[in-house]
C-alpha positions as CSV (number, residue, x, y, z in Angstrom):
1,M,0.0,0.0,0.0
2,K,2.8,2.4,0.9
3,K,4.5,1.6,-2.4
4,F,1.3,2.3,-4.3
5,F,1.0,5.7,-2.7
6,K,4.6,6.5,-3.3
7,E,4.4,5.6,-7.0
8,N,1.1,7.4,-7.6
9,I,1.4,10.4,-5.4
10,F,1.0,12.9,-8.2
11,N,-2.0,11.0,-9.6
12,I,-3.7,10.9,-6.2
13,I,-3.0,14.6,-5.6
14,S,-4.4,15.5,-9.1
15,V,-7.6,13.6,-8.4
16,L,-8.1,15.2,-5.0
17,I,-7.4,18.7,-6.4
18,L,-9.9,18.1,-9.3
19,I,-12.6,17.0,-6.9
20,V,-12.1,19.9,-4.4
21,L,-12.0,22.5,-7.2
22,G,-14.9,21.0,-9.0
23,V,-17.1,21.1,-5.8
24,A,-16.0,24.7,-5.1
25,G,-16.6,25.8,-8.7
26,Y,-20.1,24.3,-8.8
27,Y,-20.9,26.0,-5.4
28,G,-19.8,29.4,-6.8
29,Y,-21.8,28.9,-10.0
30,K,-25.0,27.8,-8.2
31,T,-24.9,30.6,-5.6
32,G,-24.7,33.3,-8.3
33,L,-21.2,34.4,-7.3
34,F,-20.3,35.4,-10.8
35,N,-23.6,37.1,-11.8
36,S,-22.1,40.6,-11.4
37,L,-19.0,42.4,-10.4
38,E,-20.8,43.7,-7.3
39,T,-21.8,40.2,-6.1
40,F,-18.3,39.0,-6.7
41,R,-16.6,42.0,-5.1
42,S,-18.9,41.7,-2.0
43,Y,-18.1,38.1,-1.6
44,I,-14.3,38.6,-1.9
45,L,-14.1,41.6,0.3
46,S,-16.2,39.9,3.0
47,K,-13.2,37.6,3.5
48,G,-11.3,40.5,5.1
49,K,-7.5,39.9,5.1
50,L,-8.1,36.6,3.3
51,A,-9.7,38.4,0.4
52,P,-6.6,38.0,-1.9
53,L,-6.4,34.3,-1.1
54,A,-10.2,33.8,-1.7
55,F,-9.8,35.5,-5.1
56,M,-6.8,33.5,-6.1
57,V,-8.5,30.2,-5.2
58,I,-11.4,31.2,-7.5
59,Q,-9.0,32.2,-10.2
60,I,-7.2,28.8,-9.9
61,I,-10.6,27.1,-10.2
62,Q,-11.4,29.1,-13.3
63,V,-8.2,27.8,-15.0
64,V,-8.7,24.2,-13.9
65,L,-12.4,24.1,-14.7
66,P,-13.0,26.7,-17.3
67,I,-16.8,27.2,-16.6
68,I,-16.3,30.9,-15.9
69,P,-15.0,33.2,-18.7
70,G,-11.3,33.8,-17.8
71,G,-11.4,37.4,-19.0
72,L,-14.1,38.1,-16.5
73,T,-12.1,37.1,-13.5
74,L,-9.0,38.9,-14.8
75,V,-11.1,42.1,-14.9
76,F,-12.6,41.4,-11.5
77,G,-9.1,41.1,-10.0
78,V,-8.0,44.5,-11.3
79,A,-11.4,46.1,-10.4
80,I,-11.3,44.8,-6.8
81,F,-7.6,45.1,-5.9
82,G,-6.4,47.8,-8.3
83,S,-3.9,47.6,-11.3
84,L,-0.8,46.4,-9.5
85,W,-2.2,44.0,-6.9
86,G,-4.9,42.8,-9.3
87,F,-2.2,41.9,-11.8
88,I,0.0,40.2,-9.2
89,Y,-2.9,38.1,-7.8
90,N,-4.0,37.2,-11.4
91,Y,-0.5,36.2,-12.4
92,I,0.3,34.0,-9.4
93,S,-3.1,32.2,-9.4
94,I,-3.2,31.7,-13.2
95,C,0.3,30.3,-13.2
96,I,-0.6,27.9,-10.3
97,G,-3.7,26.9,-12.1
98,S,-1.8,26.2,-15.3
99,I,0.7,24.1,-13.5
100,L,-2.1,22.1,-11.9
101,V,-3.8,21.7,-15.4
102,F,-0.5,20.1,-16.7
103,F,-0.5,17.5,-14.0
104,I,-4.2,16.8,-14.2
105,S,-3.9,16.3,-18.0
106,R,-0.9,14.0,-17.6
107,T,-2.8,12.0,-14.9
108,F,-6.2,11.6,-16.7
109,G,-5.1,11.9,-20.4
110,K,-7.5,12.4,-23.2
111,S,-10.6,11.6,-21.2
112,I,-10.4,14.7,-19.1
113,M,-10.0,16.9,-22.2
114,V,-13.0,15.4,-23.9
115,R,-15.1,15.8,-20.8
116,I,-14.3,19.5,-20.4
117,F,-13.9,20.6,-24.0
118,G,-15.7,18.0,-26.1
119,D,-14.6,15.5,-28.8
120,E,-14.8,18.0,-31.7
121,K,-12.3,20.5,-30.2
122,Y,-9.9,17.8,-29.0
123,D,-9.9,16.1,-32.5
124,K,-9.3,19.5,-34.2
125,Y,-6.1,20.2,-32.2
126,R,-4.7,16.8,-31.1
127,N,-2.3,16.4,-34.0
128,K,-0.7,19.8,-33.2
129,I,1.2,18.3,-30.3
130,N,3.2,16.0,-32.6
131,D,4.3,19.0,-34.7
132,K,8.0,20.0,-34.3
133,A,7.1,23.6,-34.0
134,Y,4.5,22.9,-31.2
135,E,6.7,24.4,-28.4
136,K,7.0,27.7,-30.3
137,F,3.3,27.7,-31.1
138,F,2.4,27.1,-27.5
139,A,4.8,29.9,-26.3
140,L,3.3,32.4,-28.7
141,A,-0.3,31.3,-27.9
142,I,0.4,31.8,-24.2
143,L,2.0,35.2,-24.9
144,F,-0.9,36.6,-26.9
145,P,-4.2,37.1,-25.0
146,I,-6.5,35.8,-27.7
147,A,-5.6,32.1,-27.6
148,P,-7.7,29.5,-25.7
149,D,-5.0,29.2,-23.0
150,D,-6.8,26.7,-20.7
151,F,-7.5,24.3,-23.5
152,L,-3.9,24.5,-24.8
153,C,-2.5,23.9,-21.3
154,Y,-4.6,20.7,-21.1
155,L,-3.5,19.7,-24.6
156,T,0.2,20.3,-23.7
157,G,-0.1,18.0,-20.8
158,L,-0.7,15.2,-23.4
159,S,2.4,16.2,-25.3
160,E,6.0,15.1,-24.9
161,M,7.0,18.5,-23.5
162,S,8.9,18.3,-20.3
163,F,7.4,19.9,-17.2
164,K,10.5,22.2,-16.9
165,K,9.9,23.6,-20.4
166,Y,6.2,23.9,-19.8
167,A,6.6,25.8,-16.5
168,S,9.3,28.1,-18.1
169,I,6.8,29.1,-20.9
170,I,4.0,29.6,-18.4
171,F,6.1,31.8,-16.0
172,L,7.8,33.8,-18.7
173,F,4.9,34.4,-21.2
174,K,1.8,34.5,-19.0
175,G,2.7,37.9,-17.4
176,P,2.4,40.1,-20.5
177,S,-0.7,38.3,-21.7
178,I,-2.4,38.7,-18.3
179,F,-1.4,42.4,-18.1
180,L,-2.7,43.2,-21.6
181,Y,-5.9,41.2,-21.3
182,S,-6.9,42.4,-17.8
183,M,-5.9,46.1,-18.3
184,G,-7.4,46.2,-21.8
185,W,-10.8,44.8,-20.5
186,Y,-10.7,47.0,-17.4
187,L,-9.9,50.2,-19.3
188,G,-12.6,49.3,-21.8
189,L,-15.1,48.7,-19.1
190,D,-14.1,51.9,-17.3
191,F,-14.6,53.8,-20.6
192,V,-18.0,52.3,-21.2
193,L,-19.2,53.0,-17.7
194,G,-17.8,56.6,-17.9
195,K,-19.9,57.2,-21.0
196,I,-23.1,55.8,-19.4
197,I,-22.7,57.5,-16.1
C-alpha cells in the first residue's frame, strides 16, 4: 500500500485537487457568485484579510475548470484590488492553475480533455502536439491574450513537452498576456461606464 501511494502520489493529488476545485466551482456557480462584479466583489471583500487568497482560489478554479470566462475574473481582479495587486494576484493564481492543469492532464489523459472541451475541439487540435514547432506555437499562444489558454494547457499535458519547459513558458509568457488582457478589458469597461454614467 505504501509503495502504491509513493508511486502514484501525483495522480492521487491530481484527483483530489480536481474533486475539491470541482465542488468549489459548482458551489460558486450555483450561488450566483459570478452574476455581477458587485456580487463577486462583496463576496471577496467579505473575507477581510483573506480576500486576496479567496480571489486566487477562485482564479485557480477558473483555470482548472473553465466554466467561468477567464477574461471576466481577470477584470474582476483588477477592479477589486487595483492595477498592481490585481495583476499580481491574477498572475500568481493563473500560473498555479496552469501548473495544476498540466499534472491533471498528464494524470487523466485524453478523457479529461474530452469531458471538459468535447470531442470536436480535441480532435481538431490533437495532431498539433506532434508538430516539431509545437513548443514555439504554445509559447506564442500563451503570450498573446487571444488564444484558448486553458485548452492549450490541457493539450500540452498530453504532449512530450517536459514539465520544466512547460513551466518556463508559463512563468515567462503569462505575465504580458495577463497584463494586456486584464488592463485592456478593465480600461474598456471603465470607458463604457464613464460614457453611461
